[in-house]
C-alpha positions, 0 to 999 in steps of 0.5 A: 695229358699233353698233347704235341703241338704236331699231334695236335695238328694230326689229331685236327685235321683227322677230326675234321675230314672225319666230320667232312666226310660226314657233312657230305654224306648227309648232304648226299642221302636226302631222298628227293621224296621226303616232306620238306621238314625233314629235309630241312632238319639233313640240311641243318645236321649236315652243315653242322657236321661242316662247320665242326669241319672248319674248325677242326680245320681251322685248329690244325692250320693253325698248328701248322703254322706256328709249328711253320713260325716255330720253325724258322725263328729256330732257325734263325736263332732266336 
């Protein structure tokens, strides 16, 4: 299966937004009276999803950068 660069950019952005939403939900759902081990586990889970969101955003940004440079090169006639 081949994906176009535009599709990769859109899917990467959607994936990153979903992962960031899960991370925010994880950070905000830590109860106040929970033991430190459980709170640490929840934070670790949320940081993992935040990392995945950053990776998705990096791929989306790289796709956008490649598309932008390809359009500039095509406009110059190279």
